[in-house]
N, CA, C and O atoms as a MOPAC input file, in Angstrom:
PM7 MOZYME 1SCF
protein

 N     -1.60300 1    10.15900 1    -6.10500 1
 C     -1.80500 1     9.04200 1    -6.88500 1
 C     -3.14400 1     9.09500 1    -7.46800 1
 O     -4.08800 1     9.47000 1    -6.77300 1
 N     -3.30800 1     8.74300 1    -8.71900 1
 C     -4.56500 1     8.60900 1    -9.40400 1
 C     -5.11800 1     7.23000 1    -9.33800 1
 O     -4.44900 1     6.31800 1    -8.85200 1
 N     -6.36500 1     7.03800 1    -9.82900 1
 C     -6.96600 1     5.75600 1    -9.84200 1
 C     -6.18100 1     4.66500 1   -10.56900 1
 O     -6.11400 1     3.51500 1   -10.13500 1
 N     -5.60300 1     5.06800 1   -11.67200 1
 C     -4.82300 1     4.07200 1   -12.48900 1
 C     -3.62800 1     3.60900 1   -11.76000 1
 O     -3.27400 1     2.43300 1   -11.83500 1
 N     -2.96800 1     4.51200 1   -11.03200 1
 C     -1.72300 1     4.16900 1   -10.30400 1
 C     -2.08500 1     3.26400 1    -9.12000 1
 O     -1.39100 1     2.29800 1    -8.80300 1
 N     -3.21400 1     3.62800 1    -8.47900 1
 C     -3.67300 1     2.82100 1    -7.34500 1
 C     -3.98900 1     1.36000 1    -7.75700 1
 O     -3.67100 1     0.41300 1    -7.03800 1
 N     -4.63400 1     1.21300 1    -8.95200 1
 C     -4.99700 1    -0.01200 1    -9.44900 1
 C     -3.71400 1    -0.85400 1    -9.84400 1
 O     -3.67300 1    -2.06000 1    -9.60400 1
 N     -2.70600 1    -0.20800 1   -10.43600 1
 C     -1.43100 1    -0.91700 1   -10.73800 1
 C     -0.73200 1    -1.36600 1    -9.46900 1
 O     -0.24900 1    -2.49700 1    -9.42200 1
 N     -0.65100 1    -0.51400 1    -8.41300 1
 C     -0.04200 1    -0.94200 1    -7.21000 1
 C     -0.78200 1    -2.12300 1    -6.53400 1
 O     -0.16900 1    -3.07200 1    -6.04800 1
 N     -2.12500 1    -2.01700 1    -6.52900 1
 C     -2.97600 1    -3.13800 1    -5.98100 1
 C     -2.65800 1    -4.43700 1    -6.77600 1
 O     -2.42700 1    -5.47100 1    -6.15100 1
 N     -2.63900 1    -4.41700 1    -8.10400 1
 C     -2.38400 1    -5.53000 1    -8.91900 1
 C     -1.04200 1    -6.10400 1    -8.63900 1
 O     -0.92000 1    -7.32400 1    -8.53800 1
 N      0.06100 1    -5.23600 1    -8.49500 1
 C      1.34400 1    -5.69900 1    -8.20200 1
 C      1.38800 1    -6.45400 1    -6.82300 1
 O      1.88900 1    -7.57400 1    -6.71900 1
 N      0.86100 1    -5.80600 1    -5.83300 1
 C      0.86900 1    -6.44100 1    -4.49800 1
 C      0.07500 1    -7.79500 1    -4.47400 1
 O      0.52600 1    -8.76300 1    -3.86300 1
 N     -1.07000 1    -7.83900 1    -5.12700 1
 C     -1.87000 1    -9.04400 1    -5.19000 1
 C     -0.99600 1   -10.15100 1    -5.88600 1
 O     -0.95900 1   -11.28700 1    -5.41300 1
 N     -0.29700 1    -9.80700 1    -7.01200 1
 C      0.50800 1   -10.83400 1    -7.70800 1
 C      1.73300 1   -11.24800 1    -6.89800 1
 O      2.12200 1   -12.41600 1    -6.86900 1
 N      2.32400 1   -10.25600 1    -6.24200 1
 C      3.54100 1   -10.54300 1    -5.51200 1
 C      3.30400 1   -11.44400 1    -4.29100 1
 O      4.09300 1   -12.33400 1    -3.97400 1
 N      2.18100 1   -11.16600 1    -3.62800 1
 C      1.89500 1   -11.92300 1    -2.41700 1
 C      0.82400 1   -13.00400 1    -2.60900 1
 O      0.37500 1   -13.64400 1    -1.65900 1
 N      0.43600 1   -13.17900 1    -3.87700 1
 C     -0.57400 1   -14.26900 1    -4.32200 1
 C     -1.76200 1   -14.18300 1    -3.31900 1
 O     -2.12800 1   -15.14500 1    -2.64400 1
 N     -2.35700 1   -12.90100 1    -3.27800 1
 C     -3.53800 1   -12.71500 1    -2.41200 1
 C     -4.42700 1   -11.66200 1    -2.91000 1
 O     -4.12400 1   -10.47000 1    -2.84100 1
 N     -5.59300 1   -12.12400 1    -3.44200 1
 C     -6.56500 1   -11.14800 1    -4.00200 1
 C     -7.33700 1   -10.32500 1    -2.96800 1
 O     -8.14300 1    -9.46500 1    -3.32300 1
 N     -7.07600 1   -10.60600 1    -1.65300 1
 C     -7.75500 1    -9.84100 1    -0.64100 1
 C     -7.05900 1    -8.48200 1    -0.28300 1
 O     -7.54000 1    -7.69300 1     0.53000 1
 N     -5.93900 1    -8.28900 1    -0.92900 1
 C     -5.28000 1    -6.99900 1    -0.71000 1
 C     -5.85100 1    -5.94400 1    -1.59700 1
 O     -6.05400 1    -6.11100 1    -2.80000 1
 N     -6.10800 1    -4.80800 1    -0.91300 1
 C     -6.69400 1    -3.68000 1    -1.62600 1
 C     -5.80300 1    -2.33800 1    -1.35000 1
 O     -5.29800 1    -2.14400 1    -0.24400 1
 N     -5.66700 1    -1.53200 1    -2.31200 1
 C     -4.94700 1    -0.19700 1    -2.15100 1
 C     -5.93000 1     0.84300 1    -2.30600 1
 O     -6.57300 1     0.88900 1    -3.35400 1
 N     -6.14600 1     1.77200 1    -1.29300 1
 C     -7.17900 1     2.73300 1    -1.22400 1
 C     -6.53500 1     4.07300 1    -1.10100 1
 O     -5.54400 1     4.28400 1    -0.40100 1
 N     -7.20200 1     5.03700 1    -1.87700 1
 C     -6.78800 1     6.48500 1    -1.72300 1
 C     -6.98500 1     7.00400 1    -0.30000 1
 O     -7.85900 1     6.55900 1     0.44400 1
 N     -6.19900 1     7.88900 1     0.01100 1
 C     -6.29500 1     8.62500 1     1.38400 1
 C     -7.11900 1     9.91500 1     1.16200 1
 O     -6.96500 1    10.59800 1     0.15000 1
 N     -7.99100 1    10.22400 1     2.13100 1
 C     -8.70300 1    11.54300 1     2.04800 1
 C     -7.68000 1    12.61300 1     2.12500 1
 O     -6.81000 1    12.56400 1     2.99400 1
 N     -7.74200 1    13.63500 1     1.21000 1
 C     -6.93300 1    14.83300 1     1.35200 1
 C     -5.44100 1    14.61000 1     1.20200 1
 O     -4.65800 1    15.51800 1     1.48300 1
 N     -4.99900 1    13.36200 1     0.74200 1
 C     -3.54900 1    13.12700 1     0.60900 1
 C     -3.41000 1    12.50800 1    -0.86600 1
 O     -4.11700 1    11.59900 1    -1.30100 1
 N     -2.45700 1    13.10500 1    -1.50700 1
 C     -2.19600 1    12.54900 1    -2.91900 1
 C     -0.83600 1    11.90900 1    -2.96200 1
 O     -0.49200 1    11.35600 1    -4.00700 1
 N     -0.00800 1    11.93300 1    -1.89200 1
 C      1.32700 1    11.42500 1    -1.94800 1
 C      1.45900 1     9.94500 1    -1.33400 1
 O      2.54300 1     9.36500 1    -1.26900 1
 N      0.23500 1     9.38800 1    -0.88600 1
 C      0.24600 1     8.11300 1    -0.28600 1
 C     -1.10700 1     7.42900 1    -0.40300 1
 O     -2.11600 1     8.07100 1    -0.69400 1
 N     -1.11800 1     6.15200 1    -0.18000 1
 C     -2.30400 1     5.30700 1    -0.15300 1
 C     -2.27000 1     4.28400 1     0.99700 1
 O     -1.20600 1     3.92200 1     1.50100 1
 N     -3.43600 1     3.84400 1     1.38000 1
 C     -3.47200 1     2.87400 1     2.42600 1
 C     -3.60800 1     1.47100 1     1.80700 1
 O     -4.18800 1     1.31700 1     0.73200 1
 N     -3.05400 1     0.42300 1     2.51400 1
 C     -3.06400 1    -0.90600 1     2.08500 1
 C     -3.85500 1    -1.71900 1     3.09600 1
 O     -3.60300 1    -1.60900 1     4.29600 1
 N     -4.80400 1    -2.53100 1     2.64700 1
 C     -5.61300 1    -3.39100 1     3.51900 1
 C     -5.61000 1    -4.86400 1     3.11200 1
 O     -5.53900 1    -5.18500 1     1.92600 1
 N     -5.68200 1    -5.68500 1     4.02100 1
 C     -5.85500 1    -7.15400 1     3.79600 1
 C     -7.28900 1    -7.42700 1     4.28100 1
 O     -7.55900 1    -7.49000 1     5.48100 1
 N     -8.20000 1    -7.58600 1     3.30300 1
 C     -9.59600 1    -7.66300 1     3.71900 1
 C    -10.00900 1    -6.26000 1     4.17900 1
 O     -9.86000 1    -5.29500 1     3.42900 1
 N    -10.52800 1    -6.14400 1     5.41000 1
 C    -10.88400 1    -4.89400 1     6.01700 1
 C     -9.85400 1    -4.39400 1     6.99900 1
 O    -10.00200 1    -3.32300 1     7.58700 1
 N     -8.78800 1    -5.19700 1     7.17500 1
 C     -7.79300 1    -4.82000 1     8.14500 1
 C     -6.66900 1    -3.90600 1     7.50400 1
 O     -6.04400 1    -4.29100 1     6.51500 1
 N     -6.44600 1    -2.72900 1     8.08000 1
 C     -5.36900 1    -1.86300 1     7.60400 1
 C     -4.04800 1    -2.53100 1     7.98600 1
 O     -3.81800 1    -2.89200 1     9.14000 1
 N     -3.14300 1    -2.68900 1     6.91800 1
 C     -1.83900 1    -3.26800 1     7.22100 1
 C     -0.72000 1    -2.45200 1     6.86900 1
 O      0.40600 1    -2.82700 1     7.19900 1
 N     -0.90600 1    -1.24700 1     6.15900 1
 C      0.27300 1    -0.40400 1     5.90500 1
 C     -0.08200 1     0.72800 1     5.00600 1
 O     -1.24700 1     0.94800 1     4.67400 1
 N      0.99400 1     1.49100 1     4.59200 1
 C      0.82700 1     2.56400 1     3.74800 1
 C      1.99500 1     2.57800 1     2.63200 1
 O      3.13500 1     2.15500 1     2.82400 1
 N      1.53300 1     3.11500 1     1.48300 1
 C      2.47900 1     3.29100 1     0.43000 1
 C      2.70200 1     4.75100 1     0.22200 1
 O      1.74600 1     5.50500 1     0.04400 1
 N      3.97400 1     5.18500 1     0.23900 1
 C      4.32000 1     6.56300 1    -0.07300 1
 C      4.96000 1     6.69400 1    -1.41600 1
 O      5.71300 1     5.80400 1    -1.81200 1
 N      4.70400 1     7.75300 1    -2.14200 1
 C      5.31700 1     8.06500 1    -3.44500 1
 C      6.73300 1     8.72200 1    -3.14500 1
 O      6.84500 1     9.52000 1    -2.21400 1
 N      7.70700 1     8.40800 1    -3.87000 1
 C      8.97600 1     9.05500 1    -3.77300 1
 C      9.37600 1     9.53000 1    -5.19400 1
 O      9.69100 1     8.71200 1    -6.05800 1
 N      9.36000 1    10.83500 1    -5.41600 1
 C      9.65300 1    11.51600 1    -6.73300 1
 C     11.00200 1    12.13800 1    -6.81200 1
 O     11.27600 1    12.91600 1    -7.72500 1
 N     11.88800 1    11.80500 1    -5.84200 1
 C     13.24100 1    12.35600 1    -5.80800 1
 C     14.03300 1    12.01300 1    -7.03300 1
 O     13.89500 1    10.94500 1    -7.62800 1
 N     14.85800 1    12.94400 1    -7.38300 1
 C     15.86200 1    12.73300 1    -8.50400 1
 C     15.17500 1    12.41100 1    -9.82300 1
 O     15.82500 1    11.85700 1   -10.71100 1
 N     13.92300 1    12.72200 1    -9.99400 1
 C     13.19400 1    12.44300 1   -11.29200 1
 C     12.77700 1    11.04300 1   -11.53000 1
 O     12.24300 1    10.70700 1   -12.58600 1
 N     13.02800 1    10.18100 1   -10.50500 1
 C     12.61200 1     8.76200 1   -10.57000 1
 C     11.36900 1     8.58700 1    -9.66900 1
 O     11.36400 1     9.03600 1    -8.52300 1
 N     10.31500 1     7.92700 1   -10.20100 1
 C      9.13900 1     7.75200 1    -9.36800 1
 C      9.26100 1     6.32500 1    -8.80700 1
 O      9.44000 1     5.36300 1    -9.55400 1
 N      9.16300 1     6.21800 1    -7.51900 1
 C      9.14000 1     4.90700 1    -6.80300 1
 C      8.11300 1     4.98500 1    -5.72900 1
 O      7.52100 1     6.02700 1    -5.44900 1
 N      7.92100 1     3.80100 1    -5.11900 1
 C      6.94000 1     3.58500 1    -4.07800 1
 C      7.53700 1     2.87300 1    -2.92300 1
 O      8.27700 1     1.90700 1    -3.11500 1
 N      7.23400 1     3.33100 1    -1.64700 1
 C      7.70300 1     2.76500 1    -0.51700 1
 C      6.54800 1     2.21300 1     0.32800 1
 O      5.66200 1     2.97500 1     0.71800 1
 N      6.53800 1     0.83300 1     0.63400 1
 C      5.55500 1     0.23800 1     1.36400 1
 C      6.03800 1     0.08300 1     2.90000 1
 O      7.07900 1    -0.51000 1     3.18100 1
 N      5.23300 1     0.63700 1     3.82000 1
 C      5.64700 1     0.56300 1     5.18300 1
 C      4.52000 1    -0.17500 1     5.93900 1
 O      3.33100 1     0.12300 1     5.82700 1
 N      5.01200 1    -1.18700 1     6.73400 1
 C      4.02800 1    -2.01600 1     7.49600 1
 C      4.60500 1    -2.14200 1     8.94100 1
 O      5.71300 1    -2.63200 1     9.15700 1
 N      3.77700 1    -1.66500 1     9.91700 1
 C      4.28300 1    -1.77300 1    11.32800 1
 C      3.84100 1    -3.15700 1    11.79300 1
 O      2.74200 1    -3.60000 1    11.45700 1
 N      4.63300 1    -3.80200 1    12.51500 1
 C      4.30600 1    -5.06600 1    13.20700 1
 C      4.52400 1    -4.94900 1    14.75500 1
 O      5.63200 1    -4.77500 1    15.26100 1
 N      3.41500 1    -5.05500 1    15.41500 1
 C      3.39700 1    -4.86400 1    16.79300 1
 C      3.92700 1    -6.18100 1    17.45800 1
 O      3.72700 1    -7.26900 1    16.91900 1
 N      4.61800 1    -6.05900 1    18.65800 1
 C      5.05700 1    -7.28400 1    19.28200 1
 C      3.85400 1    -8.23100 1    19.73200 1
 O      3.98200 1    -9.45500 1    19.75800 1
 N      2.79700 1    -7.64200 1    20.04600 1
 C      1.55200 1    -8.46500 1    20.35600 1
 C      1.04300 1    -9.21300 1    19.15600 1
 O      0.38900 1   -10.24500 1    19.30600 1
 N      1.32400 1    -8.72300 1    17.96300 1
 C      0.99900 1    -9.50600 1    16.73400 1
 C      1.81400 1   -10.72300 1    16.52200 1
 O      1.39800 1   -11.64400 1    15.82000 1
 N      2.96100 1   -10.74800 1    17.11000 1
 C      3.87400 1   -11.95500 1    16.97200 1
 C      3.46600 1   -13.05300 1    17.88600 1
 O      3.89300 1   -14.19100 1    17.69300 1
 N      2.69100 1   -12.78900 1    18.83700 1
 C      2.13800 1   -13.71100 1    19.84400 1
 C      0.98000 1   -14.48500 1    19.18400 1
 O      0.05800 1   -13.81800 1    18.71400 1
 N      0.94100 1   -15.79500 1    19.10500 1
 C     -0.20300 1   -16.36600 1    18.60800 1
 C      0.05600 1   -17.34100 1    17.60300 1
 O     -0.87800 1   -17.93700 1    17.06500 1

C-alpha cells in the first residue's frame, strides 16, 4: 500500500466510526497490509486482497475476553 491508499483508508475509517483518533500506518517491510491504531493503541490490521482482479481490504481486530470485562 502506498501513502495515498493509506490516507484513503484512514479517512474512510475515521468517517465510518466518527473518530479522528484512528490512524492507519504502514508496516515495516510489508506492502500487503497496514496497522490500525486508536490513539497510540494498536487495534487491528488491514490486509489487501487482490484476488480475481478486484482490490479490496479486510480489517481484522482481535478482541480478548479480558477486554470485555470492565
